[in-house]
C-alpha atoms as an extended CHARMM CRD file, in Angstrom:
* protein
*
       162  EXT
         1         1  MET       CA             19.7890000000       -8.2620000000       13.4320000000  PROA      1               0.0000000000
         2         2  ILE       CA             18.6110000000       -8.0200000000        9.8260000000  PROA      2               0.0000000000
         3         3  ARG       CA             21.1770000000       -9.1620000000        7.2430000000  PROA      3               0.0000000000
         4         4  ALA       CA             21.8180000000       -7.1750000000        4.0650000000  PROA      4               0.0000000000
         5         5  ASP       CA             20.4710000000      -10.0600000000        1.9650000000  PROA      5               0.0000000000
         6         6  THR       CA             17.1680000000      -10.0980000000        3.8700000000  PROA      6               0.0000000000
         7         7  LEU       CA             13.9930000000       -8.1310000000        3.1730000000  PROA      7               0.0000000000
         8         8  GLN       CA             11.6820000000       -7.4970000000        6.1230000000  PROA      8               0.0000000000
         9         9  VAL       CA              8.0550000000       -6.8900000000        5.0980000000  PROA      9               0.0000000000
        10        10  VAL       CA              4.6020000000       -6.2590000000        6.5020000000  PROA      10              0.0000000000
        11        11  GLU       CA              2.2690000000       -8.8770000000        5.0160000000  PROA      11              0.0000000000
        12        12  PHE       CA             -1.3840000000       -7.9970000000        4.5590000000  PROA      12              0.0000000000
        13        13  GLY       CA             -4.4540000000       -9.4510000000        2.9310000000  PROA      13              0.0000000000
        14        14  LEU       CA             -6.8180000000       -8.1950000000        0.2690000000  PROA      14              0.0000000000
        15        15  GLY       CA             -9.4900000000      -10.8480000000       -0.0710000000  PROA      15              0.0000000000
        16        16  SER       CA             -7.7250000000      -14.1950000000       -0.4050000000  PROA      16              0.0000000000
        17        17  GLU       CA             -4.5310000000      -12.6060000000       -1.7810000000  PROA      17              0.0000000000
        18        18  VAL       CA             -1.4480000000      -11.9050000000        0.3390000000  PROA      18              0.0000000000
        19        19  PHE       CA              0.6420000000       -8.8190000000       -0.3600000000  PROA      19              0.0000000000
        20        20  ALA       CA              3.6110000000       -7.2220000000        1.3380000000  PROA      20              0.0000000000
        21        21  VAL       CA              5.4620000000       -3.9130000000        1.5440000000  PROA      21              0.0000000000
        22        22  PRO       CA              8.9170000000       -3.3420000000        3.0230000000  PROA      22              0.0000000000
        23        23  VAL       CA              8.8220000000       -2.5570000000        6.7430000000  PROA      23              0.0000000000
        24        24  ALA       CA             11.0400000000        0.4680000000        6.0660000000  PROA      24              0.0000000000
        25        25  MET       CA              8.1100000000        2.1600000000        4.2680000000  PROA      25              0.0000000000
        26        26  VAL       CA              5.5430000000        1.5310000000        7.0290000000  PROA      26              0.0000000000
        27        27  ARG       CA              5.3640000000        4.4430000000        9.4380000000  PROA      27              0.0000000000
        28        28  GLU       CA              2.4390000000        2.9800000000       11.3720000000  PROA      28              0.0000000000
        29        29  ILE       CA             -0.6660000000        0.8200000000       11.2010000000  PROA      29              0.0000000000
        30        30  LEU       CA             -3.9800000000        2.3720000000       12.2100000000  PROA      30              0.0000000000
        31        31  ASP       CA             -7.3620000000        0.9060000000       13.0270000000  PROA      31              0.0000000000
        32        32  TYR       CA             -9.7650000000        1.8260000000       10.2480000000  PROA      32              0.0000000000
        33        33  GLY       CA            -11.6610000000        5.0580000000       10.5690000000  PROA      33              0.0000000000
        34        34  ALA       CA            -13.5460000000        6.5310000000        7.6240000000  PROA      34              0.0000000000
        35        35  PRO       CA            -11.3380000000        9.1440000000        5.9440000000  PROA      35              0.0000000000
        36        36  ALA       CA            -12.6850000000       12.6760000000        5.5580000000  PROA      36              0.0000000000
        37        37  GLN       CA            -14.1870000000       12.9830000000        2.0820000000  PROA      37              0.0000000000
        38        38  VAL       CA            -12.4530000000       15.0940000000       -0.5500000000  PROA      38              0.0000000000
        39        39  PRO       CA            -14.3440000000       15.8020000000       -3.7880000000  PROA      39              0.0000000000
        40        40  SER       CA            -13.0870000000       15.1550000000       -7.3280000000  PROA      40              0.0000000000
        41        41  GLY       CA            -10.3420000000       12.6160000000       -6.6420000000  PROA      41              0.0000000000
        42        42  PRO       CA             -9.6740000000        9.4020000000       -8.5530000000  PROA      42              0.0000000000
        43        43  ALA       CA            -11.9470000000        6.4620000000       -7.6400000000  PROA      43              0.0000000000
        44        44  HSD       CA             -9.2800000000        4.8530000000       -5.4340000000  PROA      44              0.0000000000
        45        45  PHE       CA             -8.7260000000        8.0800000000       -3.4310000000  PROA      45              0.0000000000
        46        46  VAL       CA            -11.0210000000        7.7990000000       -0.4050000000  PROA      46              0.0000000000
        47        47  GLY       CA            -10.1110000000       11.0050000000        1.4350000000  PROA      47              0.0000000000
        48        48  LEU       CA             -7.8690000000       12.2720000000        4.2230000000  PROA      48              0.0000000000
        49        49  THR       CA             -6.9460000000       10.4080000000        7.3850000000  PROA      49              0.0000000000
        50        50  ASP       CA             -6.0180000000       12.4290000000       10.4750000000  PROA      50              0.0000000000
        51        51  VAL       CA             -2.6220000000       11.2740000000       11.7210000000  PROA      51              0.0000000000
        52        52  ARG       CA             -1.8240000000       13.3780000000       14.7930000000  PROA      52              0.0000000000
        53        53  GLY       CA             -3.1730000000       16.5490000000       13.2320000000  PROA      53              0.0000000000
        54        54  GLN       CA             -1.8240000000       15.9390000000        9.7210000000  PROA      54              0.0000000000
        55        55  GLY       CA             -4.2530000000       15.2000000000        6.8650000000  PROA      55              0.0000000000
        56        56  VAL       CA             -2.7980000000       12.1590000000        5.0810000000  PROA      56              0.0000000000
        57        57  PRO       CA             -4.1950000000       11.3280000000        1.6100000000  PROA      57              0.0000000000
        58        58  THR       CA             -5.6990000000        7.8480000000        1.8050000000  PROA      58              0.0000000000
        59        59  LEU       CA             -6.2260000000        5.3420000000       -1.0040000000  PROA      59              0.0000000000
        60        60  ASP       CA             -8.1590000000        2.0890000000       -1.1970000000  PROA      60              0.0000000000
        61        61  LEU       CA             -5.6110000000       -0.4640000000       -2.4280000000  PROA      61              0.0000000000
        62        62  ARG       CA             -8.3740000000       -2.8100000000       -3.6050000000  PROA      62              0.0000000000
        63        63  ARG       CA             -9.7160000000       -0.1360000000       -5.9540000000  PROA      63              0.0000000000
        64        64  ARG       CA             -6.2260000000        0.8830000000       -7.0790000000  PROA      64              0.0000000000
        65        65  LEU       CA             -5.5330000000       -2.7150000000       -8.1180000000  PROA      65              0.0000000000
        66        66  GLY       CA             -8.8860000000       -3.0090000000       -9.8920000000  PROA      66              0.0000000000
        67        67  MET       CA            -10.4010000000       -5.3020000000       -7.2650000000  PROA      67              0.0000000000
        68        68  GLU       CA            -13.9890000000       -5.0160000000       -6.0850000000  PROA      68              0.0000000000
        69        69  ALA       CA            -14.4760000000       -2.6040000000       -3.1860000000  PROA      69              0.0000000000
        70        70  VAL       CA            -15.7500000000       -4.0860000000        0.0850000000  PROA      70              0.0000000000
        71        71  GLU       CA            -17.2020000000       -2.6380000000        3.2640000000  PROA      71              0.0000000000
        72        72  PRO       CA            -14.6650000000       -2.1900000000        6.0950000000  PROA      72              0.0000000000
        73        73  THR       CA            -14.6430000000       -4.8070000000        8.8500000000  PROA      73              0.0000000000
        74        74  LEU       CA            -13.1370000000       -4.8950000000       12.3420000000  PROA      74              0.0000000000
        75        75  ALA       CA             -9.9270000000       -6.2240000000       10.7390000000  PROA      75              0.0000000000
        76        76  THR       CA             -9.6390000000       -3.3830000000        8.1710000000  PROA      76              0.0000000000
        77        77  ARG       CA             -6.5490000000       -1.2490000000        8.7040000000  PROA      77              0.0000000000
        78        78  ILE       CA             -4.8720000000        1.8090000000        7.2190000000  PROA      78              0.0000000000
        79        79  LEU       CA             -1.1430000000        1.4890000000        6.5900000000  PROA      79              0.0000000000
        80        80  ILE       CA              0.6080000000        4.8470000000        6.7800000000  PROA      80              0.0000000000
        81        81  LEU       CA              3.4220000000        4.5810000000        4.2450000000  PROA      81              0.0000000000
        82        82  ASP       CA              6.3880000000        6.8660000000        3.6100000000  PROA      82              0.0000000000
        83        83  ILE       CA              7.1450000000        6.2610000000       -0.0700000000  PROA      83              0.0000000000
        84        84  PRO       CA             10.3130000000        7.6680000000       -1.6130000000  PROA      84              0.0000000000
        85        85  VAL       CA              9.5730000000        9.3780000000       -4.9470000000  PROA      85              0.0000000000
        86        86  PRO       CA             12.1490000000       11.2870000000       -7.0230000000  PROA      86              0.0000000000
        87        87  ASP       CA             11.7470000000       14.7240000000       -5.4200000000  PROA      87              0.0000000000
        88        88  ARG       CA             10.4840000000       13.9140000000       -1.8910000000  PROA      88              0.0000000000
        89        89  THR       CA              8.9550000000       11.3580000000        0.4380000000  PROA      89              0.0000000000
        90        90  LEU       CA              5.2340000000       10.8650000000       -0.1470000000  PROA      90              0.0000000000
        91        91  THR       CA              3.1410000000        9.9870000000        2.9080000000  PROA      91              0.0000000000
        92        92  LEU       CA             -0.0140000000        8.0310000000        2.0630000000  PROA      92              0.0000000000
        93        93  GLY       CA             -2.6290000000        6.0660000000        3.9360000000  PROA      93              0.0000000000
        94        94  VAL       CA             -3.5140000000        2.7630000000        2.2820000000  PROA      94              0.0000000000
        95        95  VAL       CA             -6.7150000000        0.9000000000        3.2080000000  PROA      95              0.0000000000
        96        96  ILE       CA             -6.1920000000       -2.8760000000        3.4070000000  PROA      96              0.0000000000
        97        97  ASP       CA             -8.4440000000       -5.7450000000        4.4990000000  PROA      97              0.0000000000
        98        98  ARG       CA             -6.1970000000       -7.0260000000        7.2900000000  PROA      98              0.0000000000
        99        99  VAL       CA             -2.6090000000       -7.1320000000        8.5540000000  PROA      99              0.0000000000
       100       100  LEU       CA             -1.1940000000      -10.6520000000        8.6890000000  PROA      100             0.0000000000
       101       101  SER       CA              2.3870000000      -10.4930000000        9.9790000000  PROA      101             0.0000000000
       102       102  VAL       CA              5.8580000000       -9.0630000000        9.7960000000  PROA      102             0.0000000000
       103       103  SER       CA              8.1300000000      -11.4880000000        7.9510000000  PROA      103             0.0000000000
       104       104  SER       CA             11.7030000000      -11.6460000000        6.7170000000  PROA      104             0.0000000000
       105       105  TYR       CA             12.7250000000      -13.2010000000        3.4110000000  PROA      105             0.0000000000
       106       106  ASP       CA             16.1490000000      -13.9990000000        2.0700000000  PROA      106             0.0000000000
       107       107  THR       CA             16.4420000000      -12.0890000000       -1.1760000000  PROA      107             0.0000000000
       108       108  ALA       CA             17.1980000000      -15.4430000000       -2.8720000000  PROA      108             0.0000000000
       109       109  GLN       CA             13.6050000000      -16.5150000000       -2.0120000000  PROA      109             0.0000000000
       110       110  ILE       CA             12.1150000000      -13.5990000000       -3.9760000000  PROA      110             0.0000000000
       111       111  ASP       CA             11.2760000000      -14.4540000000       -7.5830000000  PROA      111             0.0000000000
       112       112  PRO       CA             10.9250000000      -11.6610000000      -10.1570000000  PROA      112             0.0000000000
       113       113  ALA       CA              7.4630000000      -10.3800000000      -11.0030000000  PROA      113             0.0000000000
       114       114  PRO       CA              5.7470000000      -12.6720000000      -13.5150000000  PROA      114             0.0000000000
       115       115  ASP       CA              4.8500000000      -11.1450000000      -16.8750000000  PROA      115             0.0000000000
       116       116  ILE       CA              1.5640000000      -13.0490000000      -17.1070000000  PROA      116             0.0000000000
       117       117  GLY       CA             -0.7300000000      -14.9860000000      -14.8320000000  PROA      117             0.0000000000
       118       118  VAL       CA             -1.4850000000      -12.2660000000      -12.2800000000  PROA      118             0.0000000000
       119       119  ARG       CA             -4.3770000000       -9.8410000000      -12.1000000000  PROA      119             0.0000000000
       120       120  TRP       CA             -2.1720000000       -6.7970000000      -11.5990000000  PROA      120             0.0000000000
       121       121  ALA       CA              0.2780000000       -5.1200000000      -13.9330000000  PROA      121             0.0000000000
       122       122  SER       CA              3.7120000000       -6.6530000000      -13.3410000000  PROA      122             0.0000000000
       123       123  GLN       CA              5.3140000000       -3.2120000000      -13.0510000000  PROA      123             0.0000000000
       124       124  TYR       CA              3.4600000000       -2.8880000000       -9.7120000000  PROA      124             0.0000000000
       125       125  ILE       CA              5.2060000000       -5.9820000000       -8.3480000000  PROA      125             0.0000000000
       126       126  THR       CA              8.7400000000       -6.0390000000       -6.9290000000  PROA      126             0.0000000000
       127       127  GLY       CA              8.7210000000       -9.8050000000       -6.5630000000  PROA      127             0.0000000000
       128       128  VAL       CA              6.8650000000      -12.9120000000       -5.4650000000  PROA      128             0.0000000000
       129       129  VAL       CA              7.6670000000      -15.2880000000       -2.6150000000  PROA      129             0.0000000000
       130       130  ARG       CA              6.4310000000      -18.8700000000       -2.8310000000  PROA      130             0.0000000000
       131       131  ARG       CA              5.1550000000      -20.4250000000        0.3820000000  PROA      131             0.0000000000
       132       132  GLU       CA              3.4090000000      -23.7110000000        1.1120000000  PROA      132             0.0000000000
       133       133  SER       CA              0.1610000000      -21.8100000000        1.5910000000  PROA      133             0.0000000000
       134       134  GLY       CA              0.4680000000      -19.8570000000       -1.6710000000  PROA      134             0.0000000000
       135       135  PHE       CA              2.2550000000      -16.7150000000       -2.8020000000  PROA      135             0.0000000000
       136       136  VAL       CA              3.1430000000      -13.3970000000       -1.2230000000  PROA      136             0.0000000000
       137       137  VAL       CA              3.1780000000      -10.5510000000       -3.7480000000  PROA      137             0.0000000000
       138       138  ILE       CA              5.6330000000       -7.8120000000       -2.7860000000  PROA      138             0.0000000000
       139       139  ILE       CA              4.2560000000       -4.5950000000       -4.2050000000  PROA      139             0.0000000000
       140       140  ASP       CA              6.2490000000       -1.6830000000       -5.5830000000  PROA      140             0.0000000000
       141       141  ALA       CA              4.4910000000        1.1140000000       -3.6950000000  PROA      141             0.0000000000
       142       142  ALA       CA              6.3330000000        3.8610000000       -5.5750000000  PROA      142             0.0000000000
       143       143  ARG       CA              4.9330000000        2.5670000000       -8.8700000000  PROA      143             0.0000000000
       144       144  ILE       CA              1.4180000000        1.7120000000       -7.6940000000  PROA      144             0.0000000000
       145       145  PHE       CA              1.0340000000        5.1930000000       -6.2670000000  PROA      145             0.0000000000
       146       146  THR       CA              2.5530000000        7.0390000000       -9.2050000000  PROA      146             0.0000000000
       147       147  THR       CA              3.9840000000       10.5020000000       -9.0700000000  PROA      147             0.0000000000
       148       148  GLU       CA              1.0410000000       11.6230000000      -11.2450000000  PROA      148             0.0000000000
       149       149  ASP       CA             -1.4200000000       10.3420000000       -8.6300000000  PROA      149             0.0000000000
       150       150  ALA       CA              0.7060000000       11.8290000000       -5.8800000000  PROA      150             0.0000000000
       151       151  ALA       CA              0.8130000000       15.2320000000       -7.5520000000  PROA      151             0.0000000000
       152       152  ARG       CA             -2.9560000000       15.2430000000       -8.1560000000  PROA      152             0.0000000000
       153       153  ILE       CA             -3.7580000000       14.1240000000       -4.6080000000  PROA      153             0.0000000000
       154       154  GLY       CA             -1.1890000000       16.5320000000       -3.1500000000  PROA      154             0.0000000000
       155       155  ASP       CA             -2.7300000000       19.4380000000       -5.0800000000  PROA      155             0.0000000000
       156       156  GLU       CA             -6.2350000000       18.4920000000       -3.9020000000  PROA      156             0.0000000000
       157       157  THR       CA             -5.0130000000       18.1530000000       -0.3160000000  PROA      157             0.0000000000
       158       158  ARG       CA             -3.3470000000       21.5930000000       -0.4100000000  PROA      158             0.0000000000
       159       159  MET       CA             -6.5550000000       23.1710000000       -1.7890000000  PROA      159             0.0000000000
       160       160  ILE       CA             -8.5850000000       21.6960000000        1.0750000000  PROA      160             0.0000000000
       161       161  GLU       CA             -6.0980000000       22.7120000000        3.7620000000  PROA      161             0.0000000000
       162       162  ALA       CA             -5.9560000000       26.3190000000        2.4500000000  PROA      162             0.0000000000
């Protein structure tokens, strides 16, 4: 049983960094398959992933965070996330280097996002958990994948499906 003061997350790696998103947002984890190309999207938009007949807009999280793109490996996965945004739930595929684990943290273990000292804008970070092996950065998926991006990608997806 998960307590109210506990956050359960899916931890994943991008390079040597460890990130996490709440389990509640993760619909499923897919083996990597190259998304179908869609022209004219932002650099981090890599195309559409077929999820049981539905075209799900897919983003490369490395590129979205300003990290160097890498070739997919056998460990590369696509997280299918259901992200609550003000007027709906946005379903996105997110390409990551590898899935590490499902973990639970007491909310008291989660420090606020630092204002300096990280490579990513602090508004993209919900919090940071310190571990002996380093840090786990809990990302704010709703902010990383902004409504503006969502609207643009949604419009492009609708044009392709029409």
